FIMAR-604121 format. One record per residue: x, y negated, z negated of N, C-alpha, C, O in turn; residue number from 1. Coordinates in pm, 1 decimal. Example, Ala and Ser with C-alpha at 12.3 -4.5 7.8 and 13.67 -1.06 7.14 Angstrom:
REM residues 2
[pt [1319.0,569.0,-780.0],[1230.0,450.0,-780.0],[1320.0,330.0,-780.0],[1423.6,331.9,-846.5],1]
[pt [1285.0,225.0,-708.0],[1367.0,106.0,-714.0],[1290.0,-3.0,-787.0],[1340.9,-113.8,-803.9],2]
REM end
This chain:
REM residues 131
[pt [5470.1,-22068.3,4999.3],[5563.0,-21959.6,4991.4],[5486.0,-21837.2,4944.0],[5401.7,-21845.4,4854.7],1]
[pt [5516.3,-21725.4,5004.6],[5448.1,-21601.6,4967.4],[5503.1,-21550.9,4835.2],[5612.6,-21590.6,4795.3],2]
[pt [5429.7,-21463.9,4766.0],[5478.5,-21413.1,4638.1],[5608.5,-21334.5,4652.3],[5679.6,-21315.9,4553.5],3]
[pt [5641.0,-21288.3,4771.7],[5764.0,-21209.8,4790.6],[5882.9,-21296.3,4831.6],[5996.5,-21249.0,4827.3],4]
[pt [5860.4,-21421.0,4871.0],[5967.1,-21506.1,4921.8],[6069.1,-21540.5,4813.5],[6189.6,-21532.2,4837.3],5]
[pt [6022.4,-21578.8,4695.3],[6115.8,-21619.3,4589.4],[6204.3,-21502.6,4545.7],[6325.5,-21521.0,4534.8],6]
[pt [6149.1,-21382.8,4519.9],[6236.9,-21271.3,4483.0],[6331.4,-21232.9,4597.1],[6445.1,-21193.0,4571.9],7]
[pt [6286.2,-21244.3,4721.1],[6371.7,-21210.3,4835.0],[6488.9,-21306.9,4844.6],[6601.8,-21265.2,4870.4],8]
[pt [6462.9,-21436.3,4824.0],[6570.6,-21534.9,4825.3],[6668.8,-21510.9,4711.2],[6789.9,-21522.3,4730.0],9]
[pt [6617.7,-21478.1,4594.0],[6704.8,-21450.5,4479.2],[6792.7,-21329.0,4506.8],[6911.0,-21329.6,4472.5],10]
[pt [6736.8,-21225.1,4568.0],[6813.0,-21104.7,4600.2],[6920.7,-21135.3,4703.8],[7033.4,-21087.0,4692.5],11]
[pt [6886.7,-21214.6,4803.7],[6984.0,-21251.1,4906.9],[7098.9,-21329.8,4846.1],[7214.7,-21306.4,4880.6],12]
[pt [7069.0,-21422.7,4756.2],[7173.4,-21501.7,4691.0],[7263.1,-21412.4,4604.7],[7384.9,-21430.2,4602.7],13]
[pt [7203.7,-21317.4,4534.2],[7281.7,-21226.5,4449.7],[7373.4,-21139.1,4533.7],[7489.0,-21117.3,4497.7],14]
[pt [7321.8,-21088.9,4646.1],[7404.4,-21004.7,4732.6],[7518.4,-21084.3,4794.1],[7629.0,-21032.1,4808.2],15]
[pt [7494.2,-21208.4,4830.8],[7599.9,-21293.0,4885.7],[7708.5,-21315.6,4781.2],[7827.3,-21315.0,4813.7],16]
[pt [7668.7,-21335.3,4657.2],[7766.3,-21353.7,4549.6],[7848.8,-21228.7,4527.3],[7968.9,-21238.0,4501.7],17]
[pt [7786.5,-21110.9,4536.6],[7860.1,-20984.9,4520.6],[7960.8,-20967.0,4632.1],[8073.4,-20923.4,4608.2],18]
[pt [7921.0,-21000.5,4754.3],[8012.4,-20985.4,4868.1],[8133.1,-21075.7,4850.0],[8245.9,-21035.3,4878.2],19]
[pt [8110.0,-21198.0,4803.1],[8221.2,-21290.3,4782.6],[8312.3,-21241.2,4670.7],[8434.1,-21256.8,4679.1],20]
[pt [8255.4,-21182.4,4566.7],[8336.0,-21135.8,4453.8],[8420.6,-21014.9,4489.7],[8520.3,-20990.1,4421.9],21]
[pt [8386.3,-20938.2,4592.9],[8458.9,-20818.0,4628.5],[8554.5,-20835.8,4745.5],[8611.2,-20737.4,4792.8],22]
[pt [8573.8,-20955.8,4792.7],[8670.5,-20980.7,4899.2],[8810.6,-20957.4,4846.2],[8839.9,-20982.6,4729.3],23]
[pt [8895.8,-20909.1,4933.8],[9036.5,-20890.4,4895.9],[9098.0,-21027.2,4870.1],[9072.2,-21121.9,4944.3],24]
[pt [9179.1,-21038.1,4765.6],[9241.3,-21168.3,4738.2],[9339.3,-21205.4,4848.8],[9402.5,-21119.0,4909.6],25]
[pt [9350.2,-21333.2,4873.0],[9444.7,-21383.0,4972.3],[9586.5,-21360.9,4919.9],[9612.6,-21384.8,4802.0],26]
[pt [9678.3,-21315.6,5005.4],[9816.0,-21300.9,4958.4],[9874.7,-21437.7,4927.7],[9836.6,-21537.0,4989.7],27]
[pt [9967.5,-21443.7,4832.1],[10027.5,-21573.5,4801.7],[10109.3,-21621.8,4921.0],[10161.7,-21540.6,4997.2],28]
[pt [10120.4,-21752.0,4937.6],[10199.7,-21801.9,5049.6],[10345.3,-21759.2,5033.4],[10396.9,-21750.9,4921.9],29]
[pt [10409.8,-21732.7,5145.1],[10550.2,-21690.7,5140.5],[10636.3,-21805.8,5089.9],[10616.7,-21921.6,5127.0],30]
[pt [10730.7,-21771.5,5005.5],[10824.1,-21872.5,4956.0],[10915.3,-21913.5,5071.1],[10952.5,-21829.7,5153.3],31]
[pt [10951.1,-22038.9,5077.9],[11039.9,-22081.2,5185.4],[11178.3,-22019.0,5167.7],[11217.4,-21985.5,5055.9],32]
[pt [11252.2,-22003.5,5276.9],[11388.1,-21949.8,5265.2],[11471.8,-22039.1,5174.3],[11454.0,-22160.8,5170.0],33]
[pt [11563.2,-21975.6,5102.2],[11655.7,-22050.7,5016.1],[11797.8,-22024.3,5063.6],[11828.4,-21915.3,5111.8],34]
[pt [11883.7,-22123.3,5049.9],[12022.4,-22112.1,5093.9],[12114.0,-22117.9,4972.2],[12098.4,-22202.2,4883.8],35]
[pt [12210.7,-22025.0,4970.3],[12305.2,-22015.2,4859.5],[12446.6,-22002.4,4915.3],[12466.5,-21942.6,5021.0],36]
[pt [12543.7,-22057.7,4845.6],[12683.8,-22034.0,4876.0],[12742.9,-21962.2,4755.7],[12741.4,-22013.4,4643.7],37]
[pt [12795.5,-21841.6,4781.2],[12846.8,-21756.5,4674.1],[12991.8,-21719.0,4699.0],[13034.7,-21703.1,4813.3],38]
[pt [13066.1,-21705.1,4590.6],[13201.2,-21649.3,4595.4],[13189.5,-21498.8,4573.2],[13090.8,-21454.0,4514.9],39]
[pt [13286.9,-21419.2,4617.7],[13280.6,-21275.6,4593.7],[13261.2,-21245.3,4444.7],[13327.7,-21303.7,4359.2],40]
[pt [13169.7,-21153.7,4415.6],[13138.4,-21116.0,4277.8],[13024.1,-21194.1,4216.9],[12967.6,-21151.6,4116.2],41]
[pt [12988.4,-21307.6,4275.5],[12879.5,-21388.2,4219.6],[12744.6,-21325.6,4248.8],[12727.5,-21252.1,4346.0],42]
[pt [12648.6,-21356.8,4161.6],[12513.5,-21300.3,4167.8],[12413.4,-21412.6,4150.2],[12434.4,-21503.9,4070.4],43]
[pt [12303.5,-21405.3,4225.6],[12195.0,-21502.4,4211.9],[12064.6,-21427.3,4190.2],[12045.9,-21317.4,4242.3],44]
[pt [11975.5,-21486.5,4113.9],[11843.3,-21429.1,4089.6],[11752.7,-21475.0,4202.9],[11743.6,-21594.5,4230.8],45]
[pt [11684.7,-21379.4,4269.1],[11592.5,-21411.8,4378.0],[11451.7,-21434.6,4326.1],[11383.1,-21527.1,4369.5],46]
[pt [11408.3,-21349.6,4232.5],[11278.7,-21364.4,4166.7],[11286.6,-21288.1,4034.7],[11395.7,-21251.3,3991.1],47]
[pt [11174.1,-21264.7,3971.9],[11173.4,-21198.5,3840.6],[11221.3,-21053.9,3847.2],[11259.4,-20997.3,3744.8],48]
[pt [11220.2,-20992.9,3966.1],[11254.9,-20851.2,3976.4],[11378.1,-20821.4,4059.7],[11419.6,-20705.8,4066.9],49]
[pt [11437.9,-20920.7,4122.6],[11548.8,-20893.2,4214.9],[11659.3,-20997.3,4202.2],[11635.1,-21114.5,4173.5],50]
[pt [11781.9,-20949.6,4224.6],[11899.2,-21036.3,4228.1],[11985.7,-20992.8,4346.1],[11977.7,-20878.4,4390.9],51]
[pt [12067.9,-21084.4,4395.7],[12157.2,-21056.3,4507.0],[12300.4,-21079.8,4461.4],[12332.7,-21185.9,4408.1],52]
[pt [12386.0,-20980.2,4482.5],[12528.2,-20991.7,4447.8],[12610.0,-20987.3,4577.1],[12590.0,-20901.1,4662.7],53]
[pt [12702.4,-21082.5,4588.3],[12795.7,-21086.2,4701.2],[12917.6,-21006.0,4658.3],[12996.4,-21051.3,4575.3],54]
[pt [12932.9,-20887.0,4715.1],[13041.4,-20797.8,4676.1],[13175.9,-20841.6,4732.4],[13278.7,-20827.2,4666.2],55]
[pt [13175.6,-20894.3,4852.8],[13299.5,-20940.5,4913.9],[13303.1,-20908.9,5061.9],[13203.1,-20867.9,5121.0],56]
[pt [13419.3,-20928.6,5120.4],[13440.9,-20903.9,5262.4],[13515.1,-20771.8,5276.1],[13623.4,-20754.2,5220.3],57]
[pt [13455.6,-20678.7,5351.1],[13517.4,-20546.2,5369.7],[13626.7,-20549.3,5475.1],[13731.7,-20487.2,5458.3],58]
[pt [13602.6,-20620.3,5581.6],[13699.8,-20628.5,5691.2],[13687.4,-20766.6,5753.3],[13577.6,-20820.7,5766.2],59]
[pt [13802.1,-20823.2,5792.0],[13799.7,-20957.7,5850.0],[13906.4,-20966.0,5957.3],[14025.4,-20973.4,5926.8],60]
[pt [13864.4,-20964.8,6081.7],[13957.9,-20978.3,6193.8],[13932.5,-21108.3,6269.2],[13971.7,-21122.3,6385.0],61]
[pt [13865.9,-21204.2,6202.3],[13835.6,-21332.1,6268.0],[13963.1,-21410.5,6295.2],[14062.1,-21398.3,6223.1],62]
[pt [13958.8,-21489.2,6398.1],[14070.1,-21576.3,6431.3],[14077.1,-21689.0,6328.3],[13979.0,-21761.3,6310.7],63]
[pt [14190.6,-21705.7,6259.8],[14200.0,-21810.9,6157.3],[14189.6,-21951.3,6218.3],[14213.6,-21970.0,6337.6],64]
[pt [14154.0,-22048.4,6135.8],[14147.2,-22186.8,6185.4],[14284.9,-22233.3,6233.9],[14387.9,-22188.0,6184.0],65]
[pt [14285.1,-22321.1,6328.6],[14405.5,-22381.8,6384.7],[14493.7,-22282.2,6459.5],[14611.1,-22309.8,6484.2],66]
[pt [14437.8,-22166.1,6495.6],[14512.0,-22065.8,6571.8],[14432.7,-22035.3,6697.3],[14310.4,-22022.7,6693.2],67]
[pt [14504.6,-22023.1,6811.1],[14437.0,-21988.9,6935.5],[14446.0,-21837.8,6953.3],[14555.3,-21781.3,6958.7],68]
[pt [14329.1,-21772.6,6962.3],[14323.2,-21627.0,6973.6],[14256.0,-21587.3,7104.6],[14173.9,-21661.3,7158.8],69]
[pt [14291.9,-21469.9,7154.2],[14228.1,-21416.7,7273.6],[14089.8,-21362.4,7238.1],[13997.0,-21373.3,7318.1],70]
[pt [14075.1,-21304.1,7119.1],[13949.7,-21243.0,7073.6],[13906.8,-21313.4,6944.6],[13989.3,-21335.5,6855.9],71]
[pt [13778.9,-21348.7,6933.6],[13730.2,-21421.4,6815.2],[13732.0,-21335.3,6689.2],[13748.9,-21387.5,6579.1],72]
[pt [13714.8,-21204.1,6704.2],[13714.8,-21114.5,6588.3],[13580.9,-21111.6,6517.0],[13484.4,-21174.6,6560.2],73]
[pt [13576.6,-21036.6,6405.7],[13453.3,-21023.3,6329.2],[13485.5,-21005.6,6181.5],[13600.9,-20985.6,6143.5],74]
[pt [13383.5,-21013.1,6100.2],[13398.5,-20991.7,5955.6],[13276.2,-20918.2,5905.1],[13165.8,-20938.3,5955.7],75]
[pt [13295.5,-20832.1,5804.2],[13185.3,-20758.7,5741.9],[13169.5,-20806.3,5598.2],[13261.9,-20796.5,5517.5],76]
[pt [13050.9,-20857.9,5567.7],[13019.0,-20909.7,5435.3],[12932.2,-20806.9,5363.3],[12826.6,-20768.2,5413.6],77]
[pt [12976.6,-20762.7,5245.7],[12903.9,-20661.5,5168.5],[12820.2,-20728.7,5060.4],[12869.5,-20812.9,4985.3],78]
[pt [12691.4,-20689.9,5053.6],[12596.6,-20745.3,4957.0],[12524.3,-20630.7,4886.6],[12516.0,-20519.6,4938.9],79]
[pt [12473.1,-20659.0,4769.0],[12390.3,-20560.8,4697.3],[12267.7,-20631.9,4641.8],[12278.9,-20731.1,4569.9],80]
[pt [12149.5,-20579.0,4676.7],[12024.2,-20625.0,4618.3],[11999.7,-20540.0,4495.2],[11986.3,-20418.0,4505.3],81]
[pt [11993.7,-20603.1,4379.5],[11976.7,-20531.6,4253.1],[11832.6,-20545.4,4207.0],[11781.1,-20655.9,4190.0],82]
[pt [11767.6,-20428.9,4186.8],[11628.8,-20426.1,4141.1],[11613.0,-20315.6,4038.8],[11691.4,-20220.8,4036.4],83]
[pt [11512.2,-20327.7,3954.7],[11486.2,-20226.2,3852.9],[11459.0,-20090.5,3917.4],[11495.5,-19987.6,3860.6],84]
[pt [11396.3,-20088.2,4033.6],[11364.0,-19963.4,4102.2],[11481.5,-19902.5,4175.7],[11467.7,-19795.0,4234.1],85]
[pt [11596.1,-19967.3,4174.7],[11714.3,-19916.8,4244.6],[11777.1,-20024.2,4330.2],[11709.4,-20113.6,4381.1],86]
[pt [11906.5,-20013.9,4344.9],[11980.5,-20111.1,4423.8],[11978.5,-20073.2,4572.0],[11959.1,-19957.0,4607.6],87]
[pt [11999.0,-20173.2,4656.9],[12008.4,-20151.1,4801.1],[12126.0,-20231.9,4853.3],[12135.6,-20352.2,4828.9],88]
[pt [12215.3,-20165.2,4925.0],[12330.8,-20233.6,4982.8],[12299.4,-20280.5,5123.4],[12220.1,-20219.1,5194.7],89]
[pt [12362.5,-20390.3,5162.3],[12346.5,-20444.6,5297.1],[12482.4,-20494.7,5343.7],[12562.3,-20544.3,5264.3],90]
[pt [12507.4,-20481.2,5472.9],[12629.7,-20533.4,5533.2],[12590.1,-20627.2,5645.8],[12512.8,-20591.2,5734.6],91]
[pt [12643.8,-20746.9,5640.5],[12623.4,-20844.6,5747.0],[12753.3,-20852.5,5825.3],[12860.6,-20866.7,5766.6],92]
[pt [12744.4,-20843.5,5956.5],[12865.2,-20850.8,6038.4],[12854.9,-20967.8,6133.2],[12759.4,-20979.5,6209.9],93]
[pt [12952.7,-21052.8,6127.3],[12956.7,-21166.6,6215.9],[13052.8,-21134.8,6330.2],[13159.1,-21078.7,6303.7],94]
[pt [13022.8,-21166.0,6450.3],[12904.6,-21236.5,6498.3],[12792.0,-21143.3,6543.6],[12685.8,-21192.1,6582.3],95]
[pt [12811.1,-21012.0,6540.3],[12713.6,-20919.5,6599.9],[12584.0,-20903.3,6521.3],[12476.6,-20905.7,6581.4],96]
[pt [12589.9,-20887.3,6390.9],[12468.8,-20860.1,6311.2],[12469.9,-20944.8,6183.9],[12486.9,-20891.6,6074.2],97]
[pt [12452.1,-21075.6,6197.8],[12458.1,-21161.9,6080.0],[12329.7,-21165.1,5997.8],[12317.5,-21246.0,5905.8],98]
[pt [12232.5,-21077.3,6030.0],[12105.3,-21072.3,5957.4],[12076.3,-20927.2,5920.8],[12097.2,-20836.4,6001.2],99]
[pt [12027.1,-20906.4,5797.2],[11989.6,-20771.8,5752.9],[11864.4,-20780.8,5666.8],[11836.0,-20884.8,5607.2],100]
[pt [11789.6,-20670.4,5660.8],[11674.3,-20658.7,5572.8],[11702.3,-20545.8,5475.1],[11747.2,-20437.9,5513.6],101]
[pt [11675.0,-20572.7,5346.9],[11697.3,-20471.1,5243.8],[11601.8,-20496.1,5128.7],[11589.6,-20608.7,5080.4],102]
[pt [11534.4,-20391.3,5085.1],[11449.1,-20394.6,4966.0],[11348.6,-20510.0,4967.6],[11322.6,-20571.5,4864.1],103]
[pt [11292.0,-20539.4,5086.0],[11189.8,-20643.6,5095.8],[11242.2,-20784.7,5113.6],[11165.0,-20880.4,5107.6],104]
[pt [11371.9,-20799.2,5135.5],[11432.7,-20930.9,5154.3],[11505.2,-20935.5,5288.2],[11557.2,-20834.7,5336.0],105]
[pt [11507.7,-21053.3,5347.0],[11581.5,-21077.9,5471.4],[11695.1,-21172.5,5436.8],[11673.8,-21278.0,5377.1],106]
[pt [11816.3,-21133.5,5475.1],[11936.3,-21210.1,5439.8],[12011.4,-21243.6,5568.0],[12037.4,-21155.7,5650.2],107]
[pt [12046.0,-21370.4,5584.8],[12120.3,-21414.6,5702.3],[12250.1,-21480.4,5657.8],[12251.4,-21562.6,5566.1],108]
[pt [12357.6,-21443.8,5723.1],[12487.7,-21505.7,5697.7],[12497.2,-21631.7,5782.6],[12499.4,-21624.5,5905.5],109]
[pt [12502.7,-21746.8,5717.2],[12509.7,-21873.9,5788.0],[12653.4,-21918.7,5810.1],[12686.0,-21978.7,5912.6],110]
[pt [12740.0,-21888.3,5711.5],[12879.9,-21933.1,5719.8],[12965.4,-21844.5,5630.2],[12923.1,-21803.9,5522.0],111]
[pt [13086.0,-21815.5,5677.0],[13183.0,-21741.2,5597.8],[13314.7,-21816.4,5603.3],[13372.9,-21834.8,5710.2],112]
[pt [13361.0,-21859.7,5486.4],[13487.3,-21933.4,5478.1],[13603.8,-21840.3,5510.5],[13585.1,-21719.4,5524.9],113]
[pt [13721.6,-21895.7,5521.6],[13844.1,-21819.1,5540.9],[13919.9,-21814.4,5409.3],[13894.7,-21895.7,5320.4],114]
[pt [14011.7,-21720.8,5396.0],[14094.6,-21711.8,5276.8],[14083.1,-21576.1,5210.8],[14007.6,-21490.4,5256.5],115]
[pt [14158.6,-21556.2,5102.4],[14159.2,-21425.2,5036.0],[14026.2,-21390.2,4969.0],[13991.9,-21272.3,4960.2],116]
[pt [13951.0,-21489.2,4921.9],[13819.3,-21467.1,4861.4],[13721.1,-21566.6,4922.1],[13683.8,-21665.0,4858.3],117]
[pt [13679.5,-21540.2,5046.3],[13597.4,-21639.4,5116.7],[13455.3,-21650.6,5062.3],[13388.7,-21550.1,5037.2],118]
[pt [13410.7,-21773.5,5044.8],[13271.5,-21799.3,5005.9],[13181.2,-21770.4,5125.6],[13220.2,-21789.8,5240.7],119]
[pt [13060.9,-21723.9,5096.3],[12962.0,-21695.2,5200.3],[12838.5,-21780.0,5174.5],[12790.2,-21787.7,5061.6],120]
[pt [12787.9,-21843.1,5278.7],[12662.5,-21917.1,5270.6],[12554.9,-21829.4,5332.9],[12564.8,-21789.0,5448.7],121]
[pt [12451.0,-21800.6,5253.1],[12345.7,-21707.4,5292.2],[12209.4,-21774.5,5285.9],[12184.1,-21858.3,5199.3],122]
[pt [12121.7,-21736.5,5378.8],[11981.0,-21777.0,5371.6],[11902.6,-21652.0,5333.7],[11915.0,-21548.4,5398.9],123]
[pt [11821.9,-21661.9,5228.3],[11748.4,-21546.8,5176.2],[11599.6,-21580.3,5173.2],[11559.2,-21688.0,5129.4],124]
[pt [11518.4,-21484.2,5221.4],[11373.5,-21501.1,5218.8],[11307.2,-21364.6,5210.2],[11370.4,-21262.3,5236.3],125]
[pt [11180.2,-21363.6,5173.6],[11103.0,-21239.2,5173.1],[11095.6,-21185.8,5315.2],[11076.1,-21262.3,5409.7],126]
[pt [11111.0,-21056.1,5330.7],[11103.0,-20993.2,5462.4],[10957.0,-20970.8,5496.8],[10889.1,-20892.1,5430.9],127]
[pt [10908.8,-21038.1,5597.8],[10767.5,-21028.9,5637.2],[10732.3,-20889.7,5687.5],[10615.5,-20851.0,5684.1],128]
[pt [10831.1,-20813.7,5734.1],[10802.0,-20679.8,5787.5],[10780.3,-20579.0,5674.7],[10730.4,-20469.1,5699.1],129]
[pt [10817.2,-20615.0,5551.3],[10797.0,-20525.4,5438.0],[10899.8,-20416.4,5426.9],[10881.7,-20323.9,5347.7],130]
[pt [11009.2,-20423.1,5504.3],[11115.0,-20321.9,5497.5],[11200.5,-20339.3,5377.0],[11294.3,-20262.3,5356.1],131]
REM end
Protein backbone atom coordinates (compact mmCIF):
# COMPACT_ATOMS: atom_id res chain seq x y z
CA UNK A 1 0.00 0.00 0.00
CA UNK A 2 1.31 3.42 -0.87
CA UNK A 3 1.80 6.03 1.87
CA UNK A 4 -1.24 7.91 0.50
CA UNK A 5 -3.62 4.91 0.38
CA UNK A 6 -4.39 4.70 4.11
CA UNK A 7 -5.21 8.43 4.52
CA UNK A 8 -7.26 8.34 1.31
CA UNK A 9 -9.31 5.39 2.58
CA UNK A 10 -9.83 7.11 5.93
CA UNK A 11 -11.02 10.29 4.17
CA UNK A 12 -13.41 8.33 1.95
CA UNK A 13 -14.88 6.55 4.99
CA UNK A 14 -15.31 9.87 6.83
CA UNK A 15 -17.03 11.48 3.86
CA UNK A 16 -19.38 8.51 3.49
CA UNK A 17 -20.30 8.84 7.17
CA UNK A 18 -21.01 12.56 6.74
CA UNK A 19 -23.25 11.90 3.75
CA UNK A 20 -25.22 9.33 5.72
CA UNK A 21 -25.57 11.67 8.70
CA UNK A 22 -27.02 14.47 6.52
CA UNK A 23 -29.74 12.46 4.77
CA UNK A 24 -33.27 13.67 5.32
CA UNK A 25 -35.03 11.52 7.90
CA UNK A 26 -37.60 9.08 6.60
CA UNK A 27 -41.16 10.24 7.28
CA UNK A 28 -42.99 8.14 9.85
CA UNK A 29 -45.30 5.51 8.39
CA UNK A 30 -48.87 6.70 7.97
CA UNK A 31 -51.21 5.60 10.71
CA UNK A 32 -53.90 3.24 9.47
CA UNK A 33 -57.41 4.65 9.09
CA UNK A 34 -59.52 4.47 12.24
CA UNK A 35 -63.29 4.02 12.39
CA UNK A 36 -65.51 5.75 14.95
CA UNK A 37 -69.25 5.86 15.60
CA UNK A 38 -70.29 9.16 17.17
CA UNK A 39 -73.54 10.69 18.37
CA UNK A 40 -74.16 14.39 17.65
CA UNK A 41 -72.03 16.53 19.98
CA UNK A 42 -69.48 13.79 20.67
CA UNK A 43 -65.77 14.44 20.21
CA UNK A 44 -62.83 12.09 19.64
CA UNK A 45 -59.11 12.77 19.92
CA UNK A 46 -57.28 12.06 16.63
CA UNK A 47 -53.74 12.72 17.89
CA UNK A 48 -51.95 14.98 20.38
CA UNK A 49 -52.90 18.11 18.42
CA UNK A 50 -56.30 17.42 16.84
CA UNK A 51 -59.80 16.31 17.77
CA UNK A 52 -62.93 15.72 15.69
CA UNK A 53 -66.40 16.81 16.84
CA UNK A 54 -69.59 15.55 15.20
CA UNK A 55 -71.82 18.62 15.24
CA UNK A 56 -74.91 16.93 13.84
CA UNK A 57 -77.03 16.62 10.73
CA UNK A 58 -77.87 19.91 9.00
CA UNK A 59 -80.38 18.54 6.51
CA UNK A 60 -81.82 15.08 6.00
CA UNK A 61 -84.12 14.24 3.10
CA UNK A 62 -83.22 10.53 3.01
CA UNK A 63 -85.96 8.00 2.52
CA UNK A 64 -86.72 6.46 5.94
CA UNK A 65 -86.41 2.71 6.48
CA UNK A 66 -89.44 0.59 5.57
CA UNK A 67 -90.76 3.33 3.25
CA UNK A 68 -90.79 3.18 -0.54
CA UNK A 69 -89.62 6.50 -2.00
CA UNK A 70 -89.26 7.77 -5.55
CA UNK A 71 -86.05 9.67 -4.63
CA UNK A 72 -83.41 8.33 -2.19
CA UNK A 73 -82.65 11.81 -0.80
CA UNK A 74 -79.51 13.05 0.91
CA UNK A 75 -78.15 14.15 4.27
CA UNK A 76 -75.52 16.71 5.31
CA UNK A 77 -73.29 15.79 8.25
CA UNK A 78 -71.49 18.71 9.96
CA UNK A 79 -68.07 18.10 11.55
CA UNK A 80 -65.43 20.30 13.16
CA UNK A 81 -61.71 19.53 13.32
CA UNK A 82 -60.42 21.22 16.47
CA UNK A 83 -56.74 22.19 16.58
CA UNK A 84 -54.65 24.66 18.55
CA UNK A 85 -53.90 26.53 15.30
CA UNK A 86 -57.60 26.97 14.54
CA UNK A 87 -60.66 24.91 13.84
CA UNK A 88 -61.77 23.69 10.41
CA UNK A 89 -65.34 22.77 9.54
CA UNK A 90 -66.25 20.02 7.09
CA UNK A 91 -69.56 18.88 5.63
CA UNK A 92 -70.08 15.37 4.34
CA UNK A 93 -73.07 14.86 2.08
CA UNK A 94 -74.47 11.47 1.33
CA UNK A 95 -74.60 10.11 -1.28
CA UNK A 96 -72.84 12.78 -3.40
CA UNK A 97 -69.80 13.80 -1.29
CA UNK A 98 -69.31 11.39 1.61
CA UNK A 99 -65.57 12.22 1.85
CA UNK A 100 -63.88 15.50 2.83
CA UNK A 101 -60.37 16.72 3.64
CA UNK A 102 -59.81 19.31 6.36
CA UNK A 103 -56.76 20.46 8.31
CA UNK A 104 -54.61 17.52 7.16
CA UNK A 105 -57.22 14.82 7.78
CA UNK A 106 -59.41 12.80 5.42
CA UNK A 107 -62.85 11.91 6.76
CA UNK A 108 -65.30 9.49 5.13
CA UNK A 109 -68.91 8.95 6.13
CA UNK A 110 -69.46 5.19 6.20
CA UNK A 111 -72.95 5.10 7.74
CA UNK A 112 -75.56 7.51 9.04
CA UNK A 113 -78.35 6.18 11.25
CA UNK A 114 -81.92 7.47 11.10
CA UNK A 115 -83.75 9.33 13.85
CA UNK A 116 -83.75 12.71 15.58
CA UNK A 117 -80.07 12.40 16.65
CA UNK A 118 -78.53 9.96 14.20
CA UNK A 119 -75.17 8.37 14.98
CA UNK A 120 -72.53 8.66 12.26
CA UNK A 121 -69.85 6.08 11.53
CA UNK A 122 -66.72 7.79 10.18
CA UNK A 123 -63.36 6.61 8.86
CA UNK A 124 -60.58 9.08 9.69
CA UNK A 125 -57.00 9.09 8.42
CA UNK A 126 -54.16 11.49 7.68
CA UNK A 127 -54.69 13.22 4.34
CA UNK A 128 -51.81 12.18 2.09
CA UNK A 129 -52.34 15.25 -0.10
CA UNK A 130 -51.47 17.54 2.83
CA UNK A 131 -54.62 19.66 2.42
